[in-house]
C-alpha positions as CSV (number, residue, x, y, z in Angstrom):
1,X,-24.0,11.6,5.4
2,X,-20.7,11.4,7.6
3,X,-21.7,7.3,8.2
4,X,-22.4,6.6,4.4
5,X,-19.0,8.5,3.3
6,X,-17.2,6.1,6.3
7,X,-18.5,3.0,5.0
8,X,-17.6,3.9,1.6
9,X,-13.7,5.1,2.7
10,X,-13.9,1.5,4.5
11,X,-14.4,-0.4,2.1
12,X,-12.5,1.2,-0.4
13,X,-9.4,0.8,1.8
14,X,-10.7,-2.9,1.8
15,X,-10.7,-3.7,-1.7
16,X,-8.7,-1.4,-3.4
17,X,-4.9,-1.7,-3.0
18,X,-2.1,-2.9,-5.3
19,X,-3.4,-6.7,-5.1
20,X,-6.8,-6.2,-6.5
21,X,-9.6,-8.2,-4.6
22,X,-12.4,-9.6,-6.7
23,X,-15.3,-10.1,-3.8
24,X,-18.0,-11.7,-6.1
25,X,-15.2,-14.4,-6.5
26,X,-15.1,-14.2,-2.7
27,X,-18.5,-14.7,-1.9
28,X,-19.6,-17.2,-4.7
29,X,-16.4,-19.5,-4.3
30,X,-15.4,-18.7,-0.5
31,X,-12.9,-21.9,0.2
32,X,-10.7,-21.4,-3.6
33,X,-7.2,-20.0,-2.8
34,X,-8.0,-17.1,-4.5
35,X,-10.7,-16.6,-2.1
36,X,-8.4,-17.3,0.6
37,X,-5.5,-15.3,-0.5
38,X,-7.9,-12.7,-0.6
39,X,-8.9,-13.5,3.0
40,X,-5.8,-13.4,4.3
41,X,-5.1,-9.6,2.7
42,X,-8.0,-8.1,4.3
43,X,-8.2,-9.6,7.8
44,X,-4.3,-9.5,8.1
45,X,-2.9,-6.5,6.4
46,X,-5.9,-4.1,5.2
47,X,-8.2,-4.5,8.3
48,X,-5.9,-3.3,10.8
49,X,-4.8,-0.5,8.6
50,X,-7.8,0.5,7.5
51,X,-9.4,0.7,12.1
52,X,-6.0,2.0,12.6
53,X,-6.1,5.1,10.2
54,X,-9.3,5.8,12.0
55,X,-8.5,5.4,15.3
56,X,-5.5,8.0,14.6
57,X,-7.7,10.5,12.8
58,X,-10.2,10.2,15.3
59,X,-7.7,10.9,18.4
60,X,-5.7,13.1,16.0
61,X,-9.1,15.5,15.9
62,X,-10.3,14.8,19.8
63,X,-6.5,16.1,20.9
64,X,-7.1,19.1,18.6
65,X,-11.0,20.1,20.7
66,X,-9.2,19.6,24.2
67,X,-6.3,21.9,22.5
68,X,-8.9,24.4,22.1
69,X,-11.1,23.7,25.1
70,X,-8.6,24.2,27.6
71,X,-6.6,26.8,26.4
72,X,-9.9,28.7,25.7
73,X,-8.6,29.2,21.8
74,X,-10.5,28.3,19.0
75,X,-6.9,28.9,16.5
76,X,-5.4,26.6,19.0
77,X,-3.4,23.8,17.4
78,X,0.1,22.0,17.3
79,X,1.6,24.4,15.2
80,X,0.7,27.7,16.4
81,X,1.3,26.3,20.1
82,X,4.8,24.8,19.4
83,X,3.8,21.2,19.5
84,X,4.9,20.2,16.1
85,X,8.5,22.1,16.5
86,X,9.7,20.0,19.8
87,X,9.0,17.2,17.9
88,X,10.6,18.2,15.3
89,X,13.5,19.8,17.5
90,X,14.0,16.4,19.3
91,X,13.7,14.0,15.8
92,X,16.9,16.8,15.0
93,X,18.8,15.8,18.9
94,X,18.5,12.0,18.2
95,X,19.7,12.1,14.6
96,X,22.6,13.4,16.3
97,X,23.5,10.5,18.2
98,X,24.8,7.6,17.2
99,X,23.2,4.9,15.1
100,X,23.6,2.2,17.9
101,X,23.2,4.2,21.4
102,X,19.6,5.2,20.7
103,X,17.3,2.6,22.2
104,X,13.5,2.9,21.2
105,X,12.4,3.8,24.7
106,X,15.0,6.5,24.6
107,X,13.7,7.8,21.0
108,X,10.3,8.0,22.3
109,X,11.0,9.4,25.2
110,X,12.8,12.2,23.8
111,X,9.9,13.0,21.4
112,X,7.4,12.6,23.9
113,X,9.6,15.6,26.2
114,X,10.5,17.5,22.9
115,X,5.8,17.6,22.0
116,X,4.8,17.7,26.5
117,X,7.2,21.0,26.9
118,X,5.6,23.6,24.8
119,X,2.5,22.7,25.6
120,X,3.2,23.1,29.3
121,X,5.1,26.4,28.3
122,X,1.5,27.7,26.9
123,X,-1.1,26.1,29.5
124,X,1.9,28.9,31.8
125,X,1.6,31.2,29.6
126,X,-1.9,30.8,29.0
127,X,-4.3,33.7,31.5
128,X,-7.2,31.4,32.8
């Protein structure tokens, strides 16, 4: 049943949007201008978005399971461990910087540091 739900959500993600795509027209008249526009919308815009959503969701669930297993705590999540708060604090620190002086490398580095420090502290404080 999870595969059926996944297939349905992929189909809806590909064919539903602000520009409607008639898949029957796409199949019966593959060389028409509307079919080419539909192909462009699906392959260049919607398919990467759907794949990105599935990969991101899978990696987030994997990260949650790994936190629970490594900490031997079934209630461990980013909010309980302080990872979300650390990332929010890092974003607050970045908002105080002048606009032209924050590069994207520094922004990513500070955000990762804000996420990792509470996690490392949780690993250090957690008795094994």
